[in-house]
C-alpha positions in Angstrom: -30.8 -107.2 -64.4 -29.7 -106.3 -60.9 -27.1 -108.2 -58.9 -26.4 -108.1 -55.2 -23.0 -107.4 -53.9 -22.7 -111.1 -52.9 -23.7 -112.3 -56.4 -21.2 -109.9 -58.0 -18.4 -111.1 -55.7 -19.3 -114.7 -56.5 -19.1 -114.0 -60.2 -15.6 -112.7 -59.7 -16.5 -109.2 -60.9 -14.3 -106.4 -59.6 -14.5 -102.7 -59.6 -11.4 -100.5 -59.1 -11.8 -96.8 -58.6 -8.7 -94.7 -59.2 -9.4 -91.4 -57.4 -7.9 -88.5 -55.5 -9.0 -87.0 -52.2 -10.8 -83.7 -52.9 -11.7 -84.6 -56.5 -15.4 -83.7 -57.0 -16.0 -86.1 -59.8 -14.3 -88.9 -57.8 -16.7 -88.2 -55.0 -19.7 -88.4 -57.3 -18.6 -91.8 -58.6 -17.9 -93.1 -55.0 -21.4 -91.9 -54.0 -23.0 -93.6 -57.0 -21.2 -96.9 -56.3 -22.1 -96.9 -52.7 -25.7 -95.9 -53.2 -26.1 -98.7 -55.7 -24.4 -101.3 -53.5 -21.4 -101.9 -55.7 -18.4 -103.2 -53.8 -15.2 -101.5 -55.1 -11.5 -101.0 -54.3 -10.4 -97.4 -54.1 -6.8 -96.5 -55.2 -6.1 -92.9 -54.1 -3.4 -91.4 -56.4 -2.9 -88.2 -54.3 0.8 -87.8 -53.6 1.5 -91.2 -55.3 3.3 -90.8 -58.6 3.8 -94.6 -58.8 0.0 -95.0 -59.2 -0.2 -92.2 -61.7 2.7 -93.8 -63.6 0.6 -97.0 -63.8 -2.4 -95.1 -65.2 -0.2 -93.4 -67.8 1.3 -96.8 -68.8 -2.2 -98.4 -69.1 -4.3 -95.6 -70.5 -1.9 -92.7 -71.5 -3.4 -90.4 -68.8 -2.4 -89.3 -65.3 -5.8 -87.9 -64.2 -8.7 -89.4 -62.3 -11.3 -90.6 -61.9 -10.8 -93.9 -63.7 -13.1 -96.8 -63.0 -11.9 -100.3 -64.0 -14.6 -103.0 -64.2 -13.8 -106.6 -65.0 -13.3 -110.2 -64.0 -10.8 -113.0 -64.6 -8.0 -110.4 -65.0 -9.7 -108.6 -67.9 -10.8 -105.1 -67.2 -12.7 -102.3 -69.1 -11.7 -98.8 -68.2 -14.2 -96.1 -67.8 -12.4 -92.7 -68.2 -15.4 -90.4 -68.2 -17.4 -88.7 -65.4 -20.8 -89.6 -66.9 -22.7 -91.6 -64.3 -25.2 -92.9 -66.9 -22.3 -94.3 -68.9 -20.8 -95.9 -65.9 -24.2 -97.5 -65.0 -24.4 -98.9 -68.5 -20.9 -100.4 -68.3 -21.6 -101.9 -64.9 -24.9 -103.5 -66.1 -23.2 -104.9 -69.2 -20.3 -106.4 -67.2 -22.7 -107.8 -64.7 -24.8 -109.4 -67.4 -21.7 -110.8 -69.1 -20.5 -112.3 -65.8 -24.0 -113.7 -65.1 -24.2 -115.2 -68.6 -20.8 -116.9 -68.3 -21.9 -118.5 -65.0 -25.1 -119.8 -66.6 -23.1 -121.4 -69.4 -20.6 -123.1 -67.1 
């Protein structure tokens, strides 16, 4: 199932990309999200140890890219650079969001 940006926003789904300027893998993920019309928030950790500290506290890592996908304050972290895996996660989360709206 494919959702538009507006539908995704209405369902409360959020995508947060933790990235760093100049990171090749981060750029690939940004391109994928933009080409597939996914609205996301980008947090650039370059020269920002506070953001890296948050990543370390949450996931035990200080490197990027990290993609968080979720809604209602609950997020799933994608810590890989595999775009097919990211696509599966986004589809699963969108379906879960859509199903919860249909139930309500």
